[in-house]
Each structure stands twice: as C-alpha cells, then as structure tokens.
PAMAR-335393 format. One record per residue (C-alpha): x, z, y. Coordinates in nm, 3 decimals, decimal comma, always signed. Layout:
BEGIN
> X:Z:Y
...
END
This chain:
BEGIN
> +10,437:+13,693:+9,006
> +10,782:+13,826:+9,082
> +10,845:+14,202:+9,056
> +10,857:+14,259:+9,432
> +10,536:+14,060:+9,474
> +10,360:+14,278:+9,215
> +10,477:+14,593:+9,391
> +10,372:+14,460:+9,732
> +10,025:+14,367:+9,604
> +9,992:+14,708:+9,436
> +10,072:+14,884:+9,763
> +9,819:+14,666:+9,947
> +9,553:+14,763:+9,693
> +9,642:+15,131:+9,726
> +9,624:+15,114:+10,106
> +9,283:+14,950:+10,081
> +9,139:+15,197:+9,830
> +9,290:+15,502:+9,999
> +9,110:+15,432:+10,324
> +9,155:+15,683:+10,608
> +9,388:+15,916:+10,416
> +9,497:+16,140:+10,703
> +9,868:+16,154:+10,612
> +10,137:+16,099:+10,873
> +10,333:+15,774:+10,888
> +10,627:+15,956:+10,727
> +10,421:+16,119:+10,452
> +10,206:+15,826:+10,344
> +10,487:+15,615:+10,190
> +10,566:+15,912:+9,965
> +10,202:+15,960:+9,863
> +10,154:+15,587:+9,813
> +10,455:+15,562:+9,582
> +10,329:+15,861:+9,382
> +9,990:+15,692:+9,344
> +10,165:+15,367:+9,250
> +10,363:+15,548:+8,980
> +10,070:+15,743:+8,837
> +9,770:+15,517:+8,917
> +9,600:+15,840:+9,019
> +9,431:+15,865:+9,358
> +9,375:+16,239:+9,307
> +9,723:+16,282:+9,453
> +9,567:+16,228:+9,794
> +9,401:+16,566:+9,754
> +9,668:+16,743:+9,547
> +9,999:+16,676:+9,718
> +10,139:+16,920:+9,974
> +10,418:+16,876:+10,229
> +10,613:+17,143:+10,411
> +10,625:+17,038:+10,780
> +10,999:+16,970:+10,756
> +10,998:+16,816:+10,408
> +11,045:+16,449:+10,497
> +11,301:+16,506:+10,773
> +11,501:+16,751:+10,562
> +11,499:+16,526:+10,256
> +11,602:+16,215:+10,447
> +11,878:+16,401:+10,633
> +12,013:+16,544:+10,307
> +12,020:+16,201:+10,144
> +12,193:+16,045:+10,443
> +12,455:+16,320:+10,430
> +12,544:+16,227:+10,071
> +12,388:+16,531:+9,907
> +12,369:+16,612:+9,538
> +12,026:+16,569:+9,381
> +11,972:+16,788:+9,075
> +11,685:+16,721:+8,835
> +11,533:+16,938:+8,563
> +11,507:+16,647:+8,318
> +11,707:+16,340:+8,230
> +11,385:+16,140:+8,265
> +11,369:+16,226:+8,633
> +11,741:+16,157:+8,673
> +11,707:+15,812:+8,516
> +11,406:+15,731:+8,734
> +11,585:+15,790:+9,065
> +11,723:+15,484:+9,244
> +12,093:+15,559:+9,213
> +12,208:+15,220:+9,339
> +12,031:+15,277:+9,670
> +12,153:+15,637:+9,677
> +12,512:+15,522:+9,630
> +12,523:+15,371:+9,979
> +12,514:+15,729:+10,110
> +12,772:+15,848:+9,852
> +12,508:+16,068:+9,695
> +12,473:+16,149:+9,328
> +12,213:+16,266:+9,078
> +12,286:+16,532:+8,819
> +12,097:+16,694:+8,533
> +12,250:+16,990:+8,350
> +12,011:+17,007:+8,054
> +12,273:+16,885:+7,806
> +12,555:+17,095:+7,957
> +12,720:+17,318:+7,694
> +12,702:+17,616:+7,929
> +12,327:+17,575:+7,952
> +12,283:+17,567:+7,575
> +12,503:+17,872:+7,531
> +12,325:+18,075:+7,800
> +11,980:+17,979:+7,674
> +12,067:+18,082:+7,318
> +12,239:+18,403:+7,423
> +11,967:+18,521:+7,662
> +11,666:+18,377:+7,481
> +11,551:+18,171:+7,779
> +11,463:+17,806:+7,827
> +11,738:+17,555:+7,890
> +11,560:+17,456:+8,209
> +11,593:+17,809:+8,345
> +11,956:+17,836:+8,240
> +12,029:+17,498:+8,400
> +11,924:+17,627:+8,741
> +12,195:+17,895:+8,724
> +12,456:+17,637:+8,628
> +12,345:+17,408:+8,909
> +12,325:+17,685:+9,171
> +12,677:+17,636:+9,317
> +12,595:+17,272:+9,397
> +12,255:+17,328:+9,555
> +12,347:+17,424:+9,910
> +12,222:+17,138:+10,126
> +12,110:+16,945:+9,819
> +11,776:+16,849:+9,667
> +11,637:+17,016:+9,355
> +11,379:+16,813:+9,164
> +11,143:+16,971:+8,912
> +10,907:+16,740:+8,727
> +10,862:+16,912:+8,395
> +10,972:+17,275:+8,365
> +10,789:+17,557:+8,546
> +11,061:+17,795:+8,429
> +11,314:+17,597:+8,632
> +11,101:+17,618:+8,945
> +11,036:+17,990:+8,895
> +11,408:+18,058:+8,857
> +11,488:+17,848:+9,164
> +11,234:+18,042:+9,369
> +11,387:+18,368:+9,246
> +11,735:+18,258:+9,354
> +11,604:+18,136:+9,691
> +11,432:+18,470:+9,750
> +11,762:+18,644:+9,674
> +11,944:+18,418:+9,919
> +12,167:+18,291:+9,640
> +12,078:+17,924:+9,690
> +11,954:+17,730:+9,991
> +11,858:+17,372:+9,902
> +11,769:+17,130:+10,179
> +11,455:+17,027:+9,989
> +11,268:+17,128:+9,676
> +11,056:+16,868:+9,500
> +10,844:+17,097:+9,286
> +10,606:+16,901:+9,063
> +10,614:+17,054:+8,714
> +10,337:+16,942:+8,481
> +10,161:+17,150:+8,219
> +9,932:+17,436:+8,129
> +10,160:+17,742:+8,128
> +10,284:+17,848:+8,473
> +10,284:+17,494:+8,614
> +10,013:+17,555:+8,874
> +10,131:+17,912:+8,929
> +10,494:+17,818:+8,996
> +10,386:+17,557:+9,249
> +10,158:+17,806:+9,421
> +10,459:+18,034:+9,468
> +10,665:+17,749:+9,611
> +10,392:+17,665:+9,859
> +10,418:+18,020:+9,995
> +10,790:+17,976:+10,073
> +10,918:+17,855:+10,408
> +11,164:+17,615:+10,252
> +11,119:+17,238:+10,290
> +10,925:+17,122:+9,986
> +10,702:+16,856:+9,840
> +10,465:+16,997:+9,580
> +10,104:+16,994:+9,469
> +9,821:+17,215:+9,357
> +9,701:+17,222:+8,997
> +9,844:+17,127:+8,659
> +9,936:+16,765:+8,723
> +10,290:+16,656:+8,796
> +10,566:+16,500:+8,590
> +10,918:+16,366:+8,599
> +10,798:+16,017:+8,690
> +10,607:+16,151:+8,990
> +10,898:+16,370:+9,100
> +11,133:+16,070:+9,082
> +10,884:+15,865:+9,284
> +10,894:+16,123:+9,565
> +11,274:+16,109:+9,576
> +11,276:+15,729:+9,566
> +11,040:+15,715:+9,863
> +11,278:+15,941:+10,054
> +11,579:+15,728:+9,956
> +11,401:+15,418:+10,086
> +11,313:+15,603:+10,406
> +11,676:+15,711:+10,445
> +11,784:+15,347:+10,424
> +11,564:+15,239:+10,712
> +11,710:+15,196:+11,058
> +11,695:+15,510:+11,272
END
C-alpha cells in the first residue's frame, strides 16, 4: 500500500471504532489525527477544546503566524511545507544561547526561559507545548499579566510533575486552546493537533 492509502485506511478504521463520538465537524479531524498519531482512543475522553480554538488556530495559520514549540521534536513534526503556503514559520528556542544563559543564571528550566525569549513573537501566534509543564505554566503567567496574547495555545505537556496541573490551569483561561485532562500528552500529539489545523487552513473557505 502507498503511504496515503495507509493513512486513509487508518482514518477509516478510527472512524469506525470511534462510533458516535460527539465532536463537531471541525473538532473531529483534530481528534482523529491525534488518535492516529498515538493509537490511543482515550483521547476521545481526554481532549478539550475552547469554543474558539479551531477558528482561531485556522485564522492564525492563514494569516502567516509564527508557531513556537517547546521542543525540537514538535517543531520537526509540524508540516512546514504546507505551512509555507501561508508564509508561516515554526520556531523553537530551546537551543538559543539566551535561553541557556537565563536558565543557568536563574536556576530555571530551559523550557521556562524559552517562553520569555519567545514572548515578543507570540502576539497573534500559536504556542505549542508537548513536553514541558514549566513552559505552559510560564506562558499562563505571562498571559495573566497581559504580557502575551497568543491566538491559540496547544497545551499538551506529558508527565507526572505538574503536567495535569498546568493543563487544568489552562482550561480555566478564556484563551483559545486545545488541551486535555490527565498526564498524557507529548510532542507528537501536539504536532498532530497543529497539522490538523494546517490541513484545515488549506481547505477552501
């Protein structure tokens, strides 16, 4: 089978097994791609969408926004060729010298320091967290202060320390977001969400 045939068959199997999932026609392609990436149907129960999440994310992508990720794994997983048609770009600041210096000086994680470095580029952009709860916590802090105002937050950090807690805080904010409850997440899942939005942005209006 060719790659596109494998993907198409996988989606057909997911649709069949998911049954009456209850997601909107805009939300389901995102959930389906997350399930496709993770082979985990628990995402049907875990994932959460702000009411404006899909519209805000698609509009931001079509406007040529900057997408900032907390890991290079997430950055690599995003479909940059499709994003290029909108003149958008994906950035990750984890290897930035300023991030390393700030993290060492202040005794904080690089992920947290990277949010501060990225802050000037976040207005109207998309911030993607797939690994580091400290990045999401710092982003929420800056949003609460009014320092940054991203168009969409994809908050899906994975782990045992502050992963579920950071996402719970995001879910309380009235900022467009895609997140989930519990410990699961990951850079691959976060990239899958963004890719679904990029595909949606490429569809005819």
